[in-house]
Structures are given as structure tokens and as C-alpha cells.
LUMMARLUM-652471 format. One record per residue (C-alpha): z, x, y; residue in one letter. Coordinates in steps of 0.5 Angstrom, whole numbers, plus 500, padded with zeros to 3 digits. Layout:
! residues N
PT|Z|X|Y|A;
...
//
This chain:
! residues 223
PT|333|869|134|M;
PT|335|862|135|R;
PT|335|863|143|K;
PT|328|865|142|F;
PT|325|860|138|I;
PT|329|855|143|M;
PT|325|858|149|T;
PT|319|858|145|T;
PT|319|850|143|A;
PT|321|849|150|V;
PT|315|853|153|C;
PT|310|849|148|F;
PT|313|842|150|W;
PT|312|844|157|A;
PT|305|846|156|M;
PT|304|840|152|S;
PT|306|836|158|Q;
PT|302|839|163|M;
PT|295|839|159|M;
PT|297|831|157|A;
PT|295|829|165|Q;
PT|288|826|164|N;
PT|288|819|162|I;
PT|281|817|159|S;
PT|278|811|156|G;
PT|271|807|156|K;
PT|269|801|160|I;
PT|264|796|157|V;
PT|261|789|158|D;
PT|262|783|154|A;
PT|257|785|150|K;
PT|260|791|148|G;
PT|255|795|152|E;
PT|257|801|157|P;
PT|259|799|164|L;
PT|257|805|169|A;
PT|260|805|176|F;
PT|266|801|174|A;
PT|272|803|179|N;
PT|278|805|175|V;
PT|285|806|180|V;
PT|291|808|178|L;
PT|297|804|182|L;
PT|304|806|182|N;
PT|308|801|178|R;
PT|313|800|184|Q;
PT|309|799|190|D;
PT|302|798|187|S;
PT|300|804|192|T;
PT|294|808|190|F;
PT|295|814|186|V;
PT|288|817|183|N;
PT|282|814|181|G;
PT|275|815|177|A;
PT|269|812|176|V;
PT|266|810|169|S;
PT|259|814|167|G;
PT|253|812|165|E;
PT|256|812|158|N;
PT|262|808|161|G;
PT|267|813|160|C;
PT|272|815|165|F;
PT|278|821|166|S;
PT|283|820|171|I;
PT|287|827|173|D;
PT|294|824|173|S;
PT|300|822|169|S;
PT|300|816|165|C;
PT|307|814|166|S;
PT|307|813|173|V;
PT|303|806|173|G;
PT|298|801|172|I;
PT|290|801|171|L;
PT|286|797|176|K;
PT|279|796|173|V;
PT|274|793|178|T;
PT|266|792|178|S;
PT|262|787|182|V;
PT|260|781|178|G;
PT|266|782|173|Y;
PT|273|780|173|K;
PT|279|785|175|T;
PT|283|787|170|I;
PT|290|790|170|F;
PT|293|794|164|K;
PT|299|797|163|D;
PT|298|805|162|C;
PT|302|807|156|K;
PT|298|813|154|G;
PT|293|818|155|E;
PT|288|815|152|N;
PT|287|807|154|V;
PT|281|806|149|G;
PT|276|801|150|V;
PT|277|796|156|I;
PT|272|790|156|K;
PT|270|787|162|M;
PT|269|779|163|E;
PT|263|776|167|E;
PT|266|773|173|D;
PT|262|766|172|S;
PT|264|764|179|K;
PT|261|770|183|M;
PT|255|770|178|L;
PT|254|762|180|D;
PT|254|764|187|E;
PT|249|770|186|V;
PT|245|766|182|V;
PT|241|772|179|I;
PT|244|779|177|K;
PT|238|782|181|S;
PT|243|781|187|S;
PT|248|785|184|L;
PT|249|792|188|P;
PT|245|798|185|K;
PT|248|804|185|T;
PT|244|811|184|V;
PT|246|818|183|L;
PT|243|822|189|K;
PT|244|829|192|N;
PT|251|830|189|G;
PT|254|823|191|G;
PT|252|816|189|M;
PT|248|811|194|M;
PT|250|804|193|T;
PT|245|799|196|T;
PT|248|793|200|I;
PT|243|789|203|V;
PT|240|783|199|G;
PT|246|784|195|S;
PT|253|780|194|V;
PT|257|785|197|L;
PT|253|783|204|E;
PT|259|777|204|K;
PT|265|782|203|A;
PT|267|781|210|G;
PT|271|787|213|T;
PT|268|794|212|M;
PT|275|795|208|E;
PT|273|790|203|H;
PT|267|792|202|L;
PT|269|800|201|L;
PT|274|798|196|D;
PT|268|795|192|R;
PT|264|801|192|I;
PT|264|806|186|P;
PT|269|812|187|N;
PT|272|809|193|V;
PT|279|806|194|S;
PT|280|802|201|A;
PT|287|799|202|Q;
PT|292|798|208|N;
PT|287|802|213|G;
PT|287|808|208|N;
PT|280|810|205|I;
PT|280|815|199|K;
PT|275|818|195|V;
PT|277|819|188|F;
PT|280|826|186|G;
PT|278|828|193|R;
PT|282|825|198|G;
PT|281|822|205|E;
PT|273|823|207|P;
PT|269|824|213|I;
PT|265|818|215|I;
PT|259|818|218|Y;
PT|255|812|221|I;
PT|248|812|222|N;
PT|248|820|222|G;
PT|254|821|227|R;
PT|261|823|225|Q;
PT|266|817|226|M;
PT|271|819|231|R;
PT|275|813|232|D;
PT|277|808|226|R;
PT|275|802|231|S;
PT|268|804|230|E;
PT|269|802|223|L;
PT|273|796|224|D;
PT|267|793|229|R;
PT|262|793|223|L;
PT|262|788|218|S;
PT|259|788|211|S;
PT|253|783|213|D;
PT|250|789|217|N;
PT|250|794|212|I;
PT|244|797|209|K;
PT|247|802|204|S;
PT|253|807|203|V;
PT|253|814|200|E;
PT|259|817|197|V;
PT|259|824|197|I;
PT|264|827|193|S;
PT|262|835|193|N;
PT|259|836|200|P;
PT|255|843|200|G;
PT|254|848|206|A;
PT|251|842|210|R;
PT|258|840|212|Y;
PT|265|844|214|A;
PT|268|848|209|A;
PT|274|844|210|S;
PT|270|837|208|T;
PT|273|835|201|K;
PT|268|828|201|A;
PT|264|824|206|V;
PT|262|817|206|I;
PT|255|816|210|R;
PT|254|809|212|I;
PT|247|806|214|T;
PT|247|799|218|T;
PT|241|795|218|K;
PT|240|796|226|K;
PT|243|800|231|I;
PT|250|798|233|Q;
PT|251|800|240|G;
PT|250|806|244|D;
PT|255|810|240|G;
PT|251|811|234|F;
PT|244|814|232|G;
PT|240|815|226|F;
PT|240|821|222|D;
PT|233|825|222|A;
//
């Protein structure tokens, strides 16, 4: 009987550990209003590498499918200061973002911040006319796009892994195609985390990049 009780207790403990794998919280602005499309990335405590991530919804809430014990949360949103928060529990509560006054001074008006809208099972971020035109390299730009992490040559879509990248409607075959682009020539970036039958069954995520003008002979526009 005693052995049965101990075995049952161990099973319940294991189940509770399996269930407590989601990190949740809420992102708000300086006024306490929900902040949508903020990137919340879980970094490894040892080497700051990407573990997993999520983007806040319109209500500011987010949920990361990972254990909190492995690292540190990095919260970013264009126009706000980056926040690093030690992950100590599954519910991290409310995280308040502070406006980046230096960036806002350069932008002058808030309308110059990038606009992200939900579209066809993904997110479309308009780059042209926004402060992200000055991001520089495509890696720097993509790392500021909602639902995307781009570090040290590794591009990930939160919860989906490495995406297939399209540039002006054509699939990228070589990383050099992306490296040749710069943020000041990008019109928009669409991140599709749930590709449909339009893509191969093995495709987990898609990033579609549209430039202001055609870049070389190897690119064309989607019909």
C-alpha cells in the first residue's frame, strides 16, 4: 500500500511538471494599456541563445511553450526600451514597457512606427515609411519583426522553427540573396506561422519579403 501511494505521488508530480511548461504574462505600455505584437523571447541562461518565443496578442497577453527554469526573458517592441527579466515562475505577471525617448525623438511622430496587421493566418508588418527602414541589415530588421528571432545567422519563427523565405514571390535558395538586401529597400514583411495547402506539407513557417523595387535578375513579383 505504501509503495502504491509513493508511486502515485511520483506520477502526480511528474504530471504537474509536464503541465507547468507554459510561461505566461501580459505586456503593457507606460500607461498600463495592453501592448500588442511585442516579442517575448526566452534566452538560455548560460549563453543567451534562443530557446523559444511568443508575440503578445491584442490584449497584451502571451504564452511561451517552454519551461521557465532555463533562462531569461527578453521583451522587445519598436519604440520601447528592451527589457530583460529573470524567469522565476510560469506566470511572470505584468511587464510594463518604457518608451524609448531617443528613438521617438528621431521618429518625431508615432505614425512613423511600423504597423503590423493580422493577415491570412499570419502577420504583415509595413516597413516603408517607418523607423525600421533604418534597421540596417536584414538580420537586424527581421529580429524586430513580431513573431521572429534572428540572431547569428539563425532565423526562427516562434513555435515553428526555421522558415522558408520568399523574396518578391520567389523562394530564396541562397542566404546571400538575403544578405544583399538592406532595410531601406524593404516594403513589407509577412510572417506566416500556419502555412496552408499553398505550400509543401513539410513547410512549418514562411516569411515573405517584398522590396520597394526588383532586386536583380533573380527576383520577380508574386502574381
